[in-house]
N, C-alpha and C positions, 0 to 999 in steps of 0.2 A: 504496500500500500505507501502511500505517496501525500504529501500537500497537494493544495490546490490555489496558487496564488492568482487574481485579477489586477493588476495593477493600471492605474485610470484608465480602465476599457470604457471605452465609446464608441455605440452601433450608432452612426444613421442612416436612414433612408430618404433620400432628397434632403431635404430640411427639414426633416423630426428627430431627432434624437432620443431612439426606443428605448437605452441604455445612456448614461451620462454621467462620466466621470467617476465609475467606479471602481472601487479598492474595496479588497476584501481576500483575506487570509483565512482558507480552509484546512485545521491542522489536518495532520494523519491520522487515522481513525476518526474522524469525528462523524458528527451526523448534522450538517449543518441544512438549515430548511432556510429556501428561499419563498419569501409570502409577500403577495400583496394583491390588489384587486386585479380584474383583468385588465391587461391593456400596459400592466408598471414597468415590463422589460425582463419579469423572470425568467419565462421560458428565451428570448432572448439569449441574457445572461447564459444558460445552459447551452444552448445548441452554439454558444461562441466556445467555450469548453468543451465541446466534442465535437467541435471543426466543422459543424454544418451551416456556422453564417462565419465569415468574414467578420474580423475587428479592425474595427475603421481606425481610434487611435488605441493605444494601452498594448499591453503585454500578458498573456496568460502564462503560467509556465505550470509544469505538472511535474513533481519531483521536482531536480534542480535545472530541466529541461526546457525553455521558452518552444511553446509549441503553436506560435502565430502560425508559421509556415506550413504546420506537418501537416498532411491530410487525416481525417478522421480513424484511418486503421493502424497508424501507424501512432497512433496517440493513449493507448492502450487504457483505454475507456469503456466502458459498456452501459448502455442505453436499456432505461425499462418506460416503453410508450403509455400513455393514455390504453390506443386502442388495440395493448399488446402486440399487432404487427406479428404472427405466427402465421406460415405458410399452412394455408390449409390443405393440400392432396399432402404432407407430411406428419408420419405418426408426430407423438411428443419425443421420443427418442430419437428421430432424425432432426426435428427442429431443435433439442436441447445440443444436437454435433454437429447442425449445420455448420456453424461457423470453423468450432475447430478444425472440422474437414476440410477446412480453404484453406488452414492453416500448414496443412502437412503436417496435422497432433496426430502422435501413433495411435492403432487403431486400440490398444490397452490402455494408455491414459485417457483416452478416450471413455473408453467401457468407466475406466475408475473415478472421474470427474465425473458421470452422469451417474453412476450408484451413489456415490456421495450427497451428492448435490439433490437428487430425488428423494432422498433416505429425508435430510434435512427439511425438506418441504413438505413432505409428504406423500408425494405424486410417485414414488417406486411401485403403483399397482397401476399407474395410468399412463405407462412405455410405451405402449402397442396402439393406443386409441389416435384417433386425429384430435382436432379442436373442437371441431362441429358434435364429437361425444360426450365433451366438456362442460362442466357449469360456470359461471364468469370470473367465479373464483379458482377454480383450478387453473385455466387458461392464462390467472393472471399469476398463479406460482409457476407454470410452465415459465412465462414471458420473467421471470426475476430469477427463473433457474437457468435461461439462455444467457444470461448477466452470469450466473456465481460462476458456471464451468468454464468461464472467461480466463478467471483470476489475475482482471484487471486491479490497475492501482487507480481505481477510483469508478465507485457506481452513481450514473448519471440518471434521474427518477424525474420524468416530468408528468405530476398527476397521476401516477397508477394506478389508483386509486377511484375515479372522481367515477367508472362506468360499474360501478356496485353498487347494490343495496348499500341501505343505510346502515345494517348488521349486521353485514358482510363487510362492508367496512372497515369497522369498530375491531372486528375480529381480525382483518388483514394487518390494522393497522400495529396492533399489536405481536400479529409474527413478524412483521420487519423489524421492528425494534429491536424482538429477539435472537431475530436472524443477524444484527447490526452486530448487536455484541457478543455473538456466539462467532462470526467473522474476524469481528476488531477491523471492518474495513472503512475505506473514507469512502461517506452517500451525502450528495449533492443532493438534495429532494425539494421540488418547484410544486406548488399547491396554493391556491385562492384560499384554499380552507384555513382559517386560521386554529379551531380546536385540532385542525390534524399537525400544525405546526406547535404549539403548546403542547402535548401528550408527545409526540417522535422527539423534536431536535434537544441534541446537545446543545445548540446557538441556534438562534431564527436572526434573520438578516429583512428586516423589514423594507418593503422599496413602492414607491409612491413615482409615478412620470419618470422612470426610469432610474432617478436618485434613490440613492442608499439616504435611508433615515433614520435606522436605530441597528445595530448589532450590536444584542447581549442575550444572554440564557433567556428561557421562558418566564424563571420569576420574575427576572429585573424586567423585564420587558412589560409583564405582567405589573409589576410593583412602583417601577419607575419609569413612566412611558418619557420619552425624549420630548415627545409634543403631541399637540390634541388630535393627528389626525391615527399615527401609533396609539395612542388611547383607547381613541373608537373605533379602531381596526380590532385591536388584540383584545377577547374579553367577550361573553355572551351569554344575556344579551348586552348591546354595547356600552357605554358608558353614558353616562348623562350630564352635561355640558348647561350649567348658568350662569347668568351675567351678573355681576355684583362689585358691589363696591365698598372698600375697607374702609373702615371708622373707626375713631376710638383715640387711646394712648397703647403706649408699649406695653403697660401691663396690662389691659382690655381691650383687646380688638377683635370687629365685629363684622361678619360678612352681611352690610345689607341688598337684599333683594326686589322684586317688587310686591313679593310675599311673601318673605321672609326677614327676618333679621338671627343670623347666627352668629354662636359664640366661637372662639375661634382656642379651643387648648394651646396652652403655654405651649406645648414642643411645637405647635405649625407657628404659631403669632410672633416666638422668635427671629422666622425666618423674613418675615414680612413685614416691619415695622418701617422702614423708608418706604413700604409703598403707603401707606397710612393716606389717604381721602383721593386714590388713582380706584378709576376700572382694575376688573380683574376677571377671570375666569375661572370658576369652579366647577372640576370633575369629580364626581362621584358614583362610582361603578351597583348597579343596580343592587347589588348582594349586599350593600354595607347601608342600604336603607331597608326599613323593616316598620310595620303596624306597631304602633305603640297600643299596648292590649291593658287592661284593667288588672292588678295582682301579679301584675311581670315587669319587675325593674330594667328595665334599658337607658344603657348608658351614652347620653349624648344628644344633640339639638332638634327640636321638634319644628315641622309645618304642616301646614295644613293643606289636603291635598282634595280633589274629586277622583273618586275610581272610573272610568271610563270602560277599561278594558278588563277581564280576568282569564288568566288562560290557567286553569289548575294542572298540575305537574305532580300528583298525587300530593305527597308530605308539602310540596311548597306549590304554590302558583306566581304565576308572570304578571303585573298588573301596570297597567298602563292608566297614570294619572295624571291630572290637570292641577298647575298653581299659578296663578297670575296672568295666565292665559301661554302659561308654559305644559308643554306635555311633558314625559317622563316615563321612566320605567323604575319598577320596582321588584327585587326577587324575594319574597315572603315566608313564612311559612301559611300553607292552605287556610283555610276558615270557612265554613258557610257562612259566614256572617260577611262577609267579603262579595260585593254583588254589585255591578253599576249602578253609578247615582248617588252612590255610599261618601259621604263624609269622614275621613278617617286622619289621624295624624298620626305622620310620618317621621318616624326617627332618624338621623342622620347622624351617620359613627366617622364624626367628626376628626379620627382621629387617621381615618382611611383617605379624607379626602385631597385632589390633587390641585395645584392652581396653575394656570395658565396665562401667558401674557397677550391679551387679545387683539394686540396687531401682530406682533409673530406667530402667533400659536403654539413658541415654545415653551416648555415647560419651566416653570421657576422654581426653585432648588431650594 
């Protein structure tokens, strides 16, 4: 295995920059996820690493070798695609063996690699079948197996789970993580699904409009987002944003909004004394909002809200709420008392709120 480095890489199509000055070092044996909305440049970046797209500016290194001018077959990488790309007229065995045969790999070595990969993936009983005789999950395992038998320096995966149903996607997600732990391989994984990114990646690179927004561990991305885009994109349901003004004195700072007046805890206030009197954006995740119920002490400040929609999730409920003309979402314990039209008190966990500059949208630390 090997590290993969993108050094100030840019890819343009005419006047449009699909990837703009992207610098990332994917460490040896790391599982790095490139995540972002459609059109953010993540698949283009992956295709440049694979050699399927030319680099306009910058350099790409696999191991210690610059690969800008190398054809895909000489880069020692293996790709797993969204549509599996299996040969329909070939058996599973022949699909797995095809690339090795082209490289002149001896038959005994092919048998060894296929046997090990098939056992690892649980497809050793499917080697004589054709792709049309397989389920979607089985086809995906064959596509992954075809990459594994190559024993490449890096695996490149372009939204490999997007064609699977929800249950199978969760199952296969866990299998890929276990597979990575077993192989100790370098994996670069592209997805638009932030849940996949959070659960699979050892680090996450968040892209927007071809520009890297943040590169950190999943928990750092979740707990310390670099800006409003990252804060809203990572987390489900998305973070809520409220326009507010900081008022008061250093010993007691409050957030004033259209329909709320919230006191900042000392741990937050100490970092914001220089912004008293200024506008600010408060961000709060739905899971850090909960209904205040009688007989239950909940730490935090309170705002009054009107319930528009209740989405039961068993023990929890997603509430779409409104306060001062502002819609927001809370994730709270389910109660049969929660119903549209009801007014409730919502407790804000003020230790967990985030603050952003309304002009630059950057996080205020």
